[in-house]
C-alpha positions as CSV (number, residue, x, y, z in Angstrom):
1,M,293.6,118.2,188.3
2,K,291.6,118.5,185.3
3,K,292.6,121.4,183.1
4,E,289.9,123.6,181.8
5,T,289.2,123.7,178.1
6,P,290.7,126.4,176.0
7,H,288.2,125.8,173.0
8,I,284.4,125.7,173.1
9,P,283.7,122.4,170.8
10,V,280.9,123.8,168.3
11,L,277.7,121.7,167.7
12,L,278.5,119.3,170.6
13,D,275.0,118.2,171.0
14,E,274.3,117.8,167.3
15,V,277.4,115.7,167.2
16,L,276.4,113.4,170.1
17,Q,272.9,113.1,168.8
18,S,274.4,112.1,165.5
19,F,276.5,109.3,166.6
20,E,273.9,107.8,168.8
21,E,273.0,106.1,165.1
22,M,276.3,103.9,165.2
23,P,275.1,100.4,165.4
24,K,278.2,99.5,167.4
25,K,278.8,101.7,170.4
26,D,281.8,99.5,171.5
27,G,284.2,99.5,168.6
28,I,286.8,102.0,167.3
29,F,286.2,105.7,167.1
30,I,288.5,108.3,165.3
31,D,288.7,112.2,165.9
32,C,290.4,113.0,163.0
33,T,290.6,116.5,164.9
34,L,291.2,116.3,168.1
35,G,292.2,119.4,168.8
36,Y,291.8,120.0,172.4
37,G,289.7,117.3,173.4
38,G,285.8,118.6,173.8
39,H,284.5,116.4,171.0
40,S,286.6,113.5,172.1
41,E,285.6,113.8,175.9
42,A,282.1,113.9,175.6
43,I,281.8,111.1,173.0
44,L,284.0,108.9,175.4
45,K,281.7,110.1,178.2
46,K,278.3,109.3,176.0
47,F,279.7,105.9,174.8
48,P,281.4,104.1,177.8
49,E,282.3,101.0,175.6
50,I,284.2,103.0,172.8
51,H,287.9,103.1,172.1
52,L,288.7,106.7,170.7
53,I,292.0,107.4,168.3
54,G,292.5,111.4,168.3
55,I,294.9,112.8,165.7
56,D,296.2,116.2,165.6
57,Q,299.3,117.8,163.7
58,D,299.4,120.1,166.5
59,P,302.0,118.9,169.3
60,E,300.5,121.3,171.8
61,A,297.1,120.2,171.1
62,I,298.3,116.2,171.5
63,D,299.8,117.6,174.5
64,F,297.0,119.5,176.1
65,S,294.5,116.2,175.1
66,T,296.5,114.0,176.5
67,K,296.4,115.4,179.6
68,R,292.8,116.2,179.8
69,L,291.7,112.6,178.5
70,E,294.0,110.9,181.4
71,S,290.8,109.4,182.9
72,F,290.1,107.4,179.6
73,K,293.6,106.5,179.3
74,D,292.7,102.7,178.6
75,R,290.1,103.8,176.1
76,F,291.9,106.6,174.2
77,E,295.2,107.0,172.2
78,A,296.7,110.5,170.5
79,R,298.5,110.0,167.3
80,K,300.6,112.9,165.8
81,G,300.2,113.4,162.2
82,R,297.7,114.7,159.4
83,F,294.6,112.9,159.4
84,S,295.3,112.1,155.6
85,D,297.9,110.1,156.4
86,L,296.7,108.4,159.0
87,L,292.8,108.0,158.2
88,P,293.8,105.5,155.3
89,K,295.9,103.0,157.6
90,L,293.5,103.1,160.3
91,L,290.5,101.9,158.2
92,Q,292.4,99.3,156.6
93,K,293.2,97.9,160.0
94,Y,290.1,98.5,162.6
95,E,286.6,97.8,162.5
96,I,285.4,101.7,162.6
97,S,281.8,102.5,164.4
98,G,282.2,106.3,164.0
99,I,284.4,108.9,162.2
100,L,284.5,112.9,163.8
101,A,286.2,115.4,161.7
102,D,286.1,119.2,163.4
103,F,287.7,121.5,160.3
104,G,287.5,124.6,162.0
105,V,291.0,126.4,163.8
106,S,290.5,126.3,167.6
107,S,289.7,129.4,169.6
108,L,293.4,128.9,171.5
109,Q,295.3,129.0,167.9
110,L,292.9,131.7,166.7
111,D,293.5,134.0,169.9
112,K,297.1,133.0,170.6
113,K,299.1,136.0,168.7
114,E,302.4,133.9,168.5
115,R,300.2,131.2,166.0
116,G,300.4,134.0,163.9
117,F,296.5,133.6,162.9
118,S,294.8,136.8,164.2
119,F,295.2,140.5,162.9
120,L,296.9,141.5,165.9
121,S,299.9,138.8,165.5
122,E,303.2,140.4,165.6
123,N,304.4,137.7,163.3
124,L,302.6,135.8,159.9
125,D,302.5,132.2,160.6
126,M,299.3,130.2,160.4
127,R,300.6,126.7,160.5
128,M,298.3,124.0,162.2
129,N,301.3,122.3,162.5
130,P,303.8,124.7,163.9
131,E,306.8,122.1,162.6
132,A,305.9,122.6,158.8
133,E,308.2,125.3,157.0
134,F,305.6,126.8,154.9
135,S,303.9,129.9,156.3
136,A,301.8,132.5,155.7
137,Y,304.9,134.7,155.5
138,D,305.9,132.9,152.1
139,V,302.4,133.3,151.0
140,V,302.2,137.0,151.5
141,N,305.6,137.7,150.7
142,G,306.9,134.9,147.9
143,Y,303.4,134.2,146.0
144,S,303.5,136.3,142.7
145,Q,300.1,139.0,142.3
146,E,298.5,136.2,139.9
147,E,298.9,133.5,142.7
148,L,297.8,136.0,145.6
149,E,294.8,136.5,143.2
150,R,293.9,133.1,142.7
151,I,293.9,132.6,146.6
152,F,291.7,135.2,147.5
153,K,289.0,134.8,144.6
154,E,288.9,131.1,145.1
155,Y,288.9,130.9,149.2
156,A,287.9,134.4,150.2
157,E,285.3,134.5,147.2
158,T,285.7,138.1,147.1
159,K,285.2,140.3,144.2
160,A,287.9,142.7,145.4
161,Y,291.1,140.1,145.1
162,K,292.6,141.7,142.7
163,K,292.9,145.0,144.5
164,V,293.5,143.4,147.4
165,A,296.3,141.5,145.8
166,K,298.2,144.3,143.9
167,A,298.1,146.3,147.8
168,I,300.2,143.6,149.3
169,V,302.7,143.5,146.1
170,D,302.6,147.1,146.5
171,A,303.5,147.2,150.2
172,R,305.8,144.2,150.0
173,S,307.8,146.1,147.1
174,K,309.0,148.4,150.1
175,K,309.8,146.0,153.0
176,S,308.2,142.7,153.6
177,I,305.3,142.2,155.5
178,E,305.9,141.1,159.0
179,S,302.7,140.8,161.1
180,G,299.2,140.1,161.4
181,I,299.1,143.4,162.2
182,E,300.6,145.2,158.9
183,L,298.7,142.6,156.5
184,S,295.5,143.5,158.3
185,D,296.0,147.6,157.8
186,I,297.2,146.8,154.5
187,I,294.1,144.8,153.6
188,G,292.0,147.6,155.3
189,K,292.8,150.3,153.3
190,V,291.4,148.6,150.2
191,L,288.2,147.2,151.5
192,P,286.3,149.5,153.6
193,K,284.7,148.3,156.9
194,R,281.2,147.3,157.0
195,G,279.4,146.2,160.2
196,K,281.3,144.3,162.8
197,T,283.7,142.1,161.0
198,N,286.9,143.2,160.3
199,P,287.2,143.3,156.2
200,A,290.3,141.0,156.1
201,T,288.6,138.1,157.8
202,P,287.8,136.1,154.5
203,L,291.4,137.3,153.0
204,F,293.2,135.8,156.4
205,Q,291.0,132.6,156.0
206,A,292.0,132.2,152.6
207,I,295.6,132.3,153.3
208,R,295.2,129.8,156.2
209,I,293.4,127.4,153.4
210,E,296.3,127.9,151.2
211,V,299.1,127.2,154.2
212,N,297.7,124.1,155.3
213,D,296.0,123.0,152.1
214,E,293.1,122.5,154.1
215,L,290.7,122.0,151.2
216,G,293.0,119.2,150.0
217,E,292.6,117.7,153.5
218,I,289.1,117.1,153.1
219,V,289.0,115.7,150.0
220,R,292.2,113.3,150.6
221,L,289.6,112.2,153.7
222,L,286.5,111.7,151.8
223,D,288.8,110.0,149.3
224,A,289.6,107.6,151.9
225,L,286.3,106.8,153.1
226,E,285.6,106.6,149.6
227,K,288.1,103.8,148.7
228,N,287.5,101.8,151.8
229,P,283.7,102.5,153.3
230,P,283.5,101.2,156.9
231,N,280.7,98.8,157.2
232,S,277.7,100.8,159.1
233,A,280.0,103.4,160.3
234,V,278.5,107.0,161.3
235,V,280.8,109.9,159.9
236,G,280.2,113.6,161.2
237,L,282.2,116.3,159.0
238,I,282.0,120.1,160.6
239,T,282.4,122.9,158.1
240,F,282.9,126.5,158.6
241,H,283.3,127.6,154.9
242,S,281.0,127.0,151.8
243,L,283.9,126.0,150.0
244,E,284.4,122.9,152.5
245,D,280.6,122.3,152.8
246,R,280.4,122.3,149.2
247,L,282.8,119.4,149.0
248,V,281.0,117.2,151.8
249,K,277.8,117.8,150.4
250,Q,278.6,116.8,146.7
251,R,280.7,113.9,148.2
252,F,277.7,112.8,150.2
253,K,275.2,113.3,147.2
254,K,277.3,110.6,145.2
255,W,277.7,108.1,147.8
256,N,274.0,108.4,148.2
257,T,273.4,107.9,144.4
258,S,272.4,103.9,143.9
259,C,272.2,104.5,139.8
260,I,275.1,105.8,138.0
261,C,273.9,105.3,134.5
262,P,274.1,108.1,132.2
263,P,271.2,111.0,132.3
264,D,270.6,109.9,128.9
265,S,269.9,106.3,129.4
266,F,266.6,104.8,128.2
267,R,266.7,102.6,131.4
268,C,269.3,101.6,134.1
269,E,271.6,98.9,133.3
270,C,274.1,99.5,136.1
271,G,272.4,97.5,138.5
272,N,271.1,100.5,140.5
273,D,273.0,99.5,143.7
274,H,275.8,101.4,143.9
275,N,275.1,103.7,147.3
276,I,277.1,102.9,150.2
277,G,275.1,104.7,152.5
278,K,272.6,107.7,153.1
279,P,273.0,111.2,154.9
280,L,271.1,111.5,158.3
281,N,270.0,114.6,157.7
282,R,268.6,116.5,154.7
283,K,270.0,119.5,155.3
284,P,273.1,120.4,157.7
285,L,272.7,120.9,161.4
286,I,273.9,124.2,162.7
287,A,274.5,126.2,165.9
288,N,271.0,127.1,167.9
289,E,270.4,130.4,169.5
290,N,271.8,129.4,172.6
291,E,274.9,128.0,171.3
292,L,275.2,131.3,169.1
293,R,274.9,133.3,172.4
294,Q,277.9,131.5,174.1
295,N,280.0,131.0,171.0
296,P,279.5,133.3,168.5
297,R,282.3,131.6,166.0
298,S,279.5,129.0,165.8
299,R,277.8,130.6,163.3
300,S,279.4,129.4,160.4
301,A,279.6,125.5,161.4
302,K,278.0,123.2,159.9
303,L,277.3,119.5,160.5
304,R,276.8,116.9,157.8
305,A,276.5,113.3,159.0
306,F,276.4,110.1,156.9
307,K,275.9,106.6,157.7
308,F,277.4,103.7,155.6
309,N,275.5,100.9,154.3
């Protein structure tokens, strides 16, 4: 019996539309963030000649997706690990047709209180790989005030980063902060609530980014693609944070630049042939009104797609 997915894949129509641009629809497709298999299932159905390799560091997701995609077992294989470790090897080994990465956290991870991502969690975890040693507890209770200020300033992009960091340090001087509930309460006393969004949302996100080195993972994925550009392949990257989107946007712009001469050069002397492909859309694709109604978490999702030469 087919298991129902606990996670709604974002921008699904836009993802499928982008990969229509693959010249080779019978090669290897890599889903760098397999999750609960929503995108992978749709791609396997849409492109019946594709062989798909799904990567995830969460064993629960690997197990669920392997069962979910059992009917595609001749065309699907799951690999456990970080995509930053596995992708470079796959790029060297195979002729790749398409690559997808969805940098969001799945609804199941967010909603499962024991995973420690939630304001209502009774622990502080936030590890995408539950076997990793470093967790949100270590950040909240172990980082210096200056280190907390850094991640809240850079990743939460909040002006109150000093106040929040000090409130956490003051609170943990009395007792360790053990849960998402406690942390949310501490932040809520510093930041007033405006509208429906919990004021702790960007701070929790900042801690999660730090725990999982999420920006570093994106940079390493982009570096791997730049080092071994997959011929004629399409890559689609879904971001949920302005810092993530900026990394992708800037790298796609670099890859689409033909002339790399200094700006003050009188004339081009580099050969004007350094671009390795082009973005498929001038602006990122975002959720339509229908998707926003069905899945409010898609509101911050942006898909950028790039086709290599």
